[in-house]
Every structure is written in structure tokens, then in C-alpha cells.
N, C-alpha and C positions, 0 to 999 in steps of 0.2 A: 968637733963643737956641734951640738945639736940646735937646729934652727928653731926657735919659736914658732909654733903653729896656732893662731888664733883659733878658738872652736867654731865651727859653723858648718851647716848642710848645705849643699847644694841640692834643692828640691828641683822636682820637674818643672815647677811653676816658675822659678828662678831661671831655670835653663830657657825655658819659652820666653821669658820677659828679656832675657841677652839677646835671643837671636831676633825677637821682634825689634829691639832697640838698634841692634847692628843694621838691620834693614833700612830703618828710618835715618839713621846717621849717614847711611851712604846715599840715600834720597837728597838728604839735606845738603851733604857735599857737593854731591853734583849740581844742584840747583841754586846754592846760595853762594858759593864763593866768589861769582862774579858781581853779584848783587849785594855782597855784605860790604857796603859803603862805610867809610869812617863815620858817617854820620849814624849809620844804623848799628855799628860797632859800639859807637859812645852811647846810644839810647839803650842798647841791650845791657850794658855796663851798669848804665844809671840803676835800670830797675832792678838788676842783680844787687848792687850794693845797699838800695834803699830797702828791699825786701828783706836782706840779709841782717841789716841793722835794725829794721822794724820788728824781726822775730826777738832782738834783745830790748826791745820797748823804747827804741829810739822813734820820735814822733814827726820827726820831717817828711814830708810828702815829696813824690816824686818830681812835682813842680818846684818845692823849694832846694830839693838837692840840684836839679838842672840850674837853677838861678845861681845856686853858689857856686858851681862850677863854671859858670860864666862869668864870675868876678862881681856878681850883682850882692847887695846888701840883704841879708836874709834875718827875719825876726826869729830867734830861737835859742835854746840853751847853748851856751858857749861848748859844753862837753859835746852835745850831738852834733853840732858843727864840726869840731875838732874830730869826732868818728867818722863823718864824712870825708873829710880831707885825708886822713890817715888812709881808709879804706882805698881811696882811689891811688894813692901813692902805691899802695902795697899792690894791688892787682895790676897796675902797670909795670911793677917790677916781676911780675909772677914767671914772665918767660925765661929768666936767667936763673931759675933756680932748679937744682936736681931734688926729686921728690923724698929720696932716701937720705938725705943730707941733714944730719942734726944741726949743722951750723946754720943752713939756708932756714930750715924751720923756725929756729930762734930768732934769725934775723928778720923772718916774716912777720913774726910776734912783735919785735921791736918796734918795726914799722907801724903795725896795725893799731897797737896800744901807746905809742909813743905821748907823753902827756897827760895820759888818761890814768895809769897806775906807776906806783914806784918802781915795781920789778919787771917792767916790760922788757922782752928779750930774755928772760930767765925763768929758769922753771920755779914753781911756788915751792915756799919753805914751810907751810902750814898746811893743815888739814882743810879740807874743803867738802862741803855737801850741796846738793843741787835740791832746791825747795820750791814748792809751789803753794803760795801763802805761808801757812806754818807746817805743812805736812813734808817731811823729807822723803824725796823720791830717790835719791841715790847718793850713798856715801863713798867717795871715791878714795883709791888705796892712799897709804899714809905717805907725806912728802918724801919720806927716806926711800921709798922705792921707785919713785917717779923717772928717775935718770935711767935707771937698769931698765924699766918698763919699756921706756920709749926707744932705747937702745934697741932692745929685743924687737919692738915693733917695725921700727925703721928697717933693722936688718932683714925681718921677713919681706918688707915691702919691697925691698930692692934684690930678692932672691927667689920670691915665689912665682909659679908659673900659671897661675889663674888668669882668667880673661880679666882685662883691665877693668871693666864694668863691676866686677864681682869684687876684685881686690881692692878698688877704690872704696866701695861701699864697706867692706869688711874693716878697713883702714879708719874710716869715719867714726864707724862704732866703736872700735877699741879706743880711738884717740878721745873720744867723750868719755868712755868708761873710765881711762887714765885720768882724766881732766888735769893736764900736767901744768897749767898755768892758773895763777890764781883770779884772772878774769881774761875774757876773750876766748874761751875755749869753744864755745857755739860757732862763732865767726870763721875762727881759724880751721875748724874742722870742714867747714862748707868751703872755705878757700881752698884747702889742701886736697880735697875732692875733685874740685873744679881744676886744679893744676894736674891732676893726675888724668883725668878724663882728656884734658887738652893736649897732652903727652901723646895719648893714643889717637886722637883724631883733633886736630887744630880749631875745627869749626865749633867745638865745645866749649872753648874759652869764652864765647859769647853766647852760651845758651843760657837764659835767666831762669833756671830750674829753682833758684831761691823763691820766685813769686809763687810758684805753684805750693812750695813748703810753706810759705806766709800764710797761704790761702787755706791751708789743711793743717795749721800748727799743733792743733791737739793731738792730730794723727802722729806727727813727727815725734811728740814727747812719748804718745802712747807705744809707739814702736821701740823707742829706747828703752822705755820701761818692761815691755815684752821681751827683750834681748837680755836684759839684767835677770829677769825672772827663770828665763830659759837657759842662762848662764853660757850662750851662745849668741852670735851675730844674727843668726838667721832672720828673724823677725824685721830687724831693720833693713838688712840687704834687700828683701823682699818689699818692703816701704819705698826704699830709695829708688830702687830699680821703676817701681810704678811711678813714682814722681818725675823721675826722668823722661820716661816714656810720654808721660802726659805734656811735659814742656816740649819735646819733640813733636808731639801731634800738633799742639797748639802753633808751633812755629812753621809745620809744614800747612796748616790750614791757612796762615796768615800770608805765607807766600803764595799759595793757590789763590787766594782772594785778591791780592795785589796784582797776578797775572790777568785775572779777569777783568778788574776795573779799568775802564778806558776813559776817555774825556767825555765821551758820550753816556749819559746817563741811562742805565737801564730801564725797561718798563717797569720791572718790580721796584726799583729803587725809587721812581717817580711816584709809583703808587704809595709806598710807605711815607715819602715825604707829604704826599696829600694829606694822610691823618695824622700829622703831626704839625699842629699849629706852632708857631714860634712863641717860646715862652713858656711851653707846659712840657713837662716830663711824663714818661709812660713806662709802665712794665711791659714785659714781653708778651705777657697774657693779653694785655689791653689791646698791643697793637695786633697781635694775631686775630683777637675778636673782631677788631675794626676793618682786619683785610679780609676776613671770612677763612681764614686759615686754621687748620687743626693738627698740621703736621710740624713739629717744633723744627726739625732738622732742615727741611726744605725752607722754612722761615729765615733761619739762621745763615744758609749757604747763599739764598737768592735775593734776601731783602737785607737782613741786619749786616752780616758780615761786610758786603760791598759797600753799603753807605758808610760803616765805621772807617773802611780802608779808604774811601774817597774822602774824608773829613766832612761829611756832610752832616753828619749826626756824632755826638759823643755821649759817655758814659757820665752818670751823676757821681759815681764813686769808682774812678778808674784804678785805684790801688786793690780793690777787691771784684775783679771781673764777674765771679761767679756767685757774687753774695745774692742771698733772697731777695734783698731789698734794692736791688740794682735796678735803675731806671735809666732811660735814654731822651735825649732831646736835640732838637735841630741847633745847628752851629749857624750862629748868625755872624755875618761877615760884614 
């Protein structure tokens, strides 16, 4: 019996990304294992789930998701609250799954979509298309082929010899192409890639790459469309590896900043606070102007990041850290 081989090309850029990501993962594993406290794991998991659901138009903020998990009452649509609860139960169950098991895949979908659709945990019985507004972006294969296509894909997943970084991205794209469920395909694809990556390196179970995807959501859908047009997963593999590298770089920067911050506020942070009166919010360009700085990297490394890590300042829009409209204000205690 021949094994199904998803079409994709390993380009020099993809190989370079794999090498750089592997190096970053080694650094993260060496420095974070001891520091990855239950609180940090929970915080990263909250960011992961909030971002993954936000991609699917869930409007609950990080603060609302946190409050919900703390048992507090949250004003929100019942469906959105159910989505959050389901997602946390599903991610908690993730370590017990086998990635190439169809029964585990169906069980995960059943947990993720419980109470949200009638056929949770079962492959779709009808046709489905992906739309942006009134424009059809992708027409999935007919329902009669879903079971066979998924069986072939899972068999490939369990028997291929590609690096897990590559095979996880290829699986993610092929899964979205097949669109095996009536709903929940996007969040399932991201969940299953996290499962695959965490089985390669456990530290990746708590890397919130979904936050990067959320911030570059149009590029995520553009990569899926480009892969459809090319009839191979290559454009999507390139995009996902780039997003993963960005998430790892952010995590490394956060760890470095945390190590640098001490109880004694640095001179640079003190200078930053001196130009930020309480109650006012500022863009980075405004703060750099007031400090007489012109080099953005220096400002971020020596002033902004340490102040954020120390909890002395905060973002006005923490859900979109790289938004061009982002501003910063002092934290009033």
C-alpha cells in the first residue's frame, strides 16, 4: 500500500527557518524549563486560547478570559463563554493524545465544539466553503471523501520522516484544505499543530504562536490561499515557520528582559517614567522624541521592555502589541 504524500517543496528559506527555530527552541528549553511556573504556563495558555478564538471572531478579551477561568462572572455571549471553557478543557487533555489517531482527533473536536454544534466529534455530512464576506476563498472536498482523505493524512503523519517543524505545518495546511468538520476547523488545525510541536519539544506546548497569527491574520489567510493556488503546502509552511520563529523571538526577548529587571529601577526606566505623567498615554515615537532618542531598538531594549516587564507601564491595547495605534501609560498603584 502506497503512503499518501502531501505535495510540498522544501525550499532553502524553509530549511533556514527550521535551523533557526531549532536553535531558538534549544535556547528557550535551556532557560525556561525552571522558570516556566504554573502561573506562566497558565498565562501563556490563556493568551493562546484567547488569540485562537479571536481569529474565529470571539470577542472576549484576555482579561475576560482570565476572569472567566477564575470563576468570576463575565458579561459576554453564552456561545463565546462556552467556546472558552471548551478550549481550556481541550488543551488540558492534549498531553494524552496520539497525533496520528483518528479517534483522538474526533474526541478533541468533540470537546472543543461541545454544545456549539450538533455534530461535534464527527466528520461533516455536507459541503462547506470558506468565505470572506460574499467571496468564496476555498471550496472543500465533498463530504463523501472526508473520511478517506483524513485517514490518508493521519497515516502520512504517523509514517513520514520529515522534521516535526515541517510535518506539523504541512499537516496544518492539509487539514484546513480538507476542512473535515462542519465548524471548528481553524482552531482544531492550530490545536493539532501545537500537539505535534509539543511532542517534539514539550516547551512548545506553552508557546502562544496564535498571538502572532492573530496579529497577522490577513497574512494567515493569504498563505492558505497561496497554497491552494500553488496546489502545494509550501507557501503556508513558510508562513507558519516564520510565525513560529517570531513567537520564539518574542519569548526569548521577554525572558531576557525579565532577567535584566531588578528591584532597583534602572536609570533609563527612571528617565522614561519622568516623561510620562500619570493619566496620559503616549506612542513610542512621542516617548523617543521626549527622551532625545533616535534608535528604536535601543529605546525598546533599555527603556520600554524593562518598564513593561517591571509592571511600571502598560499598553493601552495589550491584545495587539504591535498595533500602529499602540500607546503606553504609567501604572497607577
